Each structure stands twice: as structure tokens, then as C-alpha cells.
N, C-alpha and C positions, 0 to 999 in steps of 0.2 A: 570600640572597634566595630567595623562593619564587614559584612561578608562581601568578598570580592570575587567576581566571576573572572577566571583566568582563561588562558588560551585552551581551545579544544574542549570546552565544557568543564574544566577543572574549577575548583572554588577554594577559598580560604577565609578563615576568620582569624585575623592577626597575622604576624609576619611568618614567613616560611622558615623552616630550619635551614641552616647553611648548606647542609648536604643537598637539600631540595633545590636551593637556589643555583648551586653549581651544576646539578643535573639538568636543570631547565636551560642552562647555557650550553649544555653539551660538553662541559669541561671536566667531567668526572670519568675516570677509567673504572670499569666494572671488573673487580677481581673476585672471581668465583674460586674460592679456596678448595672446596671439596663438595661432592654431591652427597656425602654421608650426612644423614640426619635421623634422629630417633624419635622425633615428635610425631611424624605420621599424619600431618594435616591432609584430610581427604581432598581438599581443593588445590593442593600444591601444583603450581604451573610449571615446575622445572621439567625440562625436556627429558625424554626417555634416554637420550644420549648421555646426559649428565647425572640423572637421578641415581643415587647409590654408587656412583663412580667416584673414586678418590682423586681423580685428576683435577688439575688446576687450569683455569682459563683466564687470560687477561683480555677483556672484550671477547672477540671471536677467536683469539689465538689459543691453541692448546699449548700452554707454557710449560716447558721442560727445564727451565733454568731461571735464575734471578735476572740474568741479563736480558732474557726475552721479555720478562715483565717490565723491566725498566725501559726497554726499547719500545714497547707498545705504549707506555705512558708518554714517552718523549715524542713518539710519532703523532700523538694528538695534542701535544703540549698541555697535558693534564694539569689542572689546578688542584686536583684532589682525587681520591679513590673511594669507591663504595665497595666494601668487603662483604661478600655474600656467599651463599651456598644453595642447597644443603644447609648445614649449620656450621659456620667457621669454628665454633667452640668445640666441635667434635674432633678437631685437630689443632689443639692449642699451640703446639710447638711451631707448626707451620704458620699459623696466624700471627703469633707474636713475632716471628722472624720477619714476615712480610711487612708488618707495620713498622718495625724498626728499620728495615732496609729502605722503605720508601721515605721515611722521615730523614734518614741519614743522607740519602741521595738528593732529595728535592728540598730539604730544609723544613723547619717547623711550620711554615705557612701552607705546606701541602696538607690540605684538610682530609681527614680519614673518618668515614662513618662506617658502621658495621650493623648488619642484620643478624639477629639470633633469636631462637626460642628458648634458650637456656638462661634463666634468670639466676645467675650464680655470682654473688658478690665477690668471692675470692678470684674467680676467673676474670671478671670485669676489671678488678683492681690491677691485675697483671697486665691486661690490655691497655689500661689507662697509663700505666708506667711505661709501656712500650711506645706510647704516643697517640693512642686512640683519642679522637676529639668528640665523637658523637656515637651513641648506640641507640638502636631501635629494637625494641623487644616485640616478639610475636607470641603472645600467650596461646596455649592450646585453646581451640574454640570450645571445647567441652568445659573450660574453666571460666569463660567470659561472665557468666551469670553470678559467680561466687569467687571473684578474683582475689586471691590472697596477696597482699602487697608488702608483707614483712621484708622479704629479700629486696624488693624494688626500692623500698625506703632506704635500705642500707646502701644500695648502689647510688641513689641520688645524693647521699651524704658523702660520697667519695670526694667530690669536688673536682672542678676543672673539666667536667665531662657533661655534655648536653645529653639528657636522657629523654627518650620518647617511646611511644607505642606505635606500631604500624601493623595493621591488619586489613583484610579485605572486608568490604561492606556487604555482608551476606544478607540477601533478602529474607525477611521473616525472622531475623535475629536482632531486630532493633532494640528490644527491651534488654537483652543480655549485653549487647554492645554498649548501650547507654550506661548500664551499671558498671561495666568495666572502665569506661571513659571517666566516670565520676570518681571511682576508686583510684584510678591512675593519677588523676590530677591532685586528689587529696594526698597521695603519696609523694607528690612533688615533681612529677614529670613536667618537662617543658612544653611538649607538644604531642599531638596525636595525628597520625596520618591514616586516612581511610582510602584504600585502593579499590578501584572498580574491579569487581570479580570478572575473571576471564576463563573461557574454555581453552583447553590446550590438549595436545595429544595424550598427555599423561593423566589428566583428570576427567576425561570424557565420560567414563562410566559413572563416576560419582555425580557428575552434572545431570546425566540422564536419570539416575535413580531419584534425584531430588526434583526432577521435572523442571529444571531451569531452562529458559529459552533465550536465544540470542536476541539482543535488543534491536538489531537491524541486519541487513544483508551485507554490510561492508566492514564489520568488525567482529571480534571474538568476545565482546563485552556481554555480560548477562543482564537481561531485562530486570529492572527493579533495583539494581545495585546502586546506581547513581541516585535514585530517589531516596533510598535508605540512608546514604551518606549525607545528603542535603538535609534530610529530616533530623539527623543527629547533630549536625551543625546548628540547626535552628533551636534544638533543645539545650544546647550548651553555648549560647551566645557569650562572647567575651573571652572564650578559651581558644588557645591556638590549635585549631583543627583544620587540616588540609585534606581536601578530596582530590585525588589524582586519577584522572580519567584514563581509560585504555587508549583512547586516541591521542592523548597528550604524550604518552610514552613513545608512541611510534611517530606521530606527526611533528612533535617538537623536540623531545629529548634526543631520540635517535637521529633525526634529521640534522640537528645542530652538531651532534658529535661527528657525524659523517662529513659535514661541511668543514668542521674544524680540522679533522684528520686529512681530508682531501687537500685543503689549502696548505697544510703543513708538509705534506709528503709528495705533492704533485710534481712530476718530472716536467721538463721543458716542453715535452711533446703532448702532455695531457691537457684536456679541456675539462674543467670542473663545472658541473651543472648546478642549477639553483637547488636541486635536491641533495647535493653532496655526492652524487655519483661521478664517475670519471669516464670520459670518452677518449678512446685511443684506437689506433689502427693496429691490427695484428696480421702477421704474415707467417705462413708455414712453408718450409723448404727442407729438402733432404740435407742440404748443406747450408746452415744459417750463416756461417762466416762468409761463404761465397756470395750469398744473397746480399749481405751487408756491404761487401766490397763492390758489388754491382751497383747498388743504390748510391754509394758514395762517389764512385768514379764516373760511371756513365751518366748518372742523373744528378750528380753534384749535391746530394742530400747531406746536410751537415751531420757529423757524427753524433752531435748532441740530440738529434731528433730520432735516434735509433737506439735500441737496447735489445740485446740477445738474452732472452729469459730461458736459460738452459734447464731450469727446473720444470718449466712447462713446455719445453721444446718448441719455442716459438720466438718470433721477433716482434717487439713492440715498436711502433713508429707513430709519428704525428698523423692524426686522422686525415688532415688536409693533404698530406703528402701521398698517402695511399689512395685517397679518392681521386687524385689527379693522375697517378701513375698506374693504377691497377690494370687498366686495359693493356698496357704494354709489358707487364711483368708475367713471367711463366710460373707464378706461384698462386696459391690460394690466399686471398686477402679478404679481410673483414673489418667492418667498423663495429666495435663492441662498446657497450656501456656496462660498467661493473662498479661494485662497492669498493671503496678504498681500504677495506678491512683486510685482516690477515687471510681470511678465506676467499677473498676476491670473488665474492658471489656475483655471477654474471646475470645482468638484468635483460639484456637484449644483444643479439648478434645479427648484423646485416651483411650479406655477401657483397663484395665489390668487384667491378670489372667484368671480364668474361665469365668468371665463376658465378656472378649474380644472375647471369642469363642462362646458366645451365650448360 
């Protein structure tokens, strides 16, 4: 086997786990079951909004029902789901239910992988019976140098389940990481993933205490993490080890998921960009129904190119329509670029017509 350099600086020796392949295509929904976790990894990047919070998120959607989770997966035409947290095993009832629900709705080919720091054979057996296809364990970083694999060996023996290890490549911990990698493969795991360590709002103090530095001015990746991962791959040639870079997550995985979702959910009046964002016109009026009637009667705008978003108290319209008519309309009109996600994160807003000239 040879080490392959992948997009955005990632690398791999051997084939990627199926969960990684689907993520790289942007075809996996992220199901954040709960923010509860008792491991307490100091470098945990989970946001302050989610950490310690028992709420469930499907991608960016705060999911309050099974139907919302299914709807989010359908919106992106998901080929699989990555179950994460917190630690999903801190809420076994909900995690088992979600796995069963997704398999029942989408069928056995819907691939499900799960991240956990709980190496518990009994719990993993229950998850496998529910339909789990792949599990990735995150041992406590304090245990890397003396990793006990007894329970891991039991899990590997369950059968029908691809088992791996996934941890961040911490600079200065190469010896401990290499020890854990050797023990994990001896226990029978199929693969090891090494993620590039990143700064986040929730781990900033720990990063400062350890005097970690940013690798450059355009990312949140830590200097030395990539070099640590590549050195570990070199020390373990012939084993399935994958280094996932920080820029790969944002530049490839997220972008492709956005493109997939945008193309699957775009309305007739939307323009999907190469980055997976959506361009549309928006109009604000005291009476949106009256504004819609004006556009359809006086200006003969097809109804399919208009949509009254009552939740956001605005009208959406084809960007080219508002760009042409904005000067004649007595309303505030804008061209906006936003994500096709549940939170509809706005990237840019440009005033149109007389409103643009103040």
C-alpha cells in the first residue's frame, strides 16, 4: 500500500472507511444525538451551544421530532448518517431508536457510523443489533500510552461491524499515539483516523495553556498536528490510517454537502452557486399578499417565482426578477446569498433599486 495525498492536504495509507468515503462525497447527514459526555477531553471542539446540552441536531437543524430528522436526511438525499455528540452512548435509548428509525425508513443500505469514547461491548452489541454499521472509538488521551484493549477485542469479535479508532493528532504526543495505534491494530481494528487538531471557542483556554499556535492565518488548525499525523502514518506503513485535515472538512465535506442539499431543495427561483450557497431575491412589505398580487398582475411575474415566507416575514423571489423591477417597487428589496441549511445562514446581502442608493 502507498500513502496517498488527498484533497486539501489530507492523506491515507490504504482504503478509507466507508463512513469517510460518504462524508467526502457530502452524502452523510450529521446526527448530533446529545451534547452530554463524561470523558472530558480538554481539546473537545464541540460548540458552547451544544456542549453539555441534551438537545439533538440533524446537521444544523435543532431536531424536535423524528420527522424533522428524516426530513433533513431527505433534503440532502443522504446515503448515510454519522451519529455523534457529546457521546451518543450517554443516551442509549435515543441512539438505538434513531439508528432503528433511519434503517427502517431508508433501508439497510443507509450506512450509519458512530463516534464514542465509551468502549463498552454490551452497549455496542445493542447498537449493532439496531443496525449500526461502523463505530469509531475515541480513547481518553490520558490512556493513549497504555491503552487497554480487552474490551476493544470483544467488540471486534461481535462481527458485522467495522471498528476503528479516531483521535486528534496532538503535537508532542507522537510516542503515545503510536503506542495506541499499534495496540489497536493488534486488537483487530480495521482503521485509524487522525484528525487535524483545531482551535474552537470551547477549547481556547486549553490550547493557550499548551501554547499551541495556529498553523496559518486562514484556518483554525494547530501548527504541528499535520506533521504529527504524517509521521505516524510513516511509522505504520501498510496499515489503514487516514489523516483528515481541517481544511478538508470545510473545503470539501461541508461544501459538497451544501451543494448536494442546494441542488436537492432549490426552488425554481433559486440560483445555486459553485460553493453550494443559494442566491435569491427577498422583498419586505407591510402586506406581503398585496405585494405578491402586484407582482403577478401588474408585472406578470409567474407565481412559481414567488414565495411568501411568513416565518421570516418576507417574500422570496427570483433574483433576476427583483433586479429588474426593484426601481419600480415601493418595497425594500435585496439580493441575498445564504446557505441551504436549516439555519439559512446569510453570507451576503446587497440592497437593490432605490433602496440601494439610500
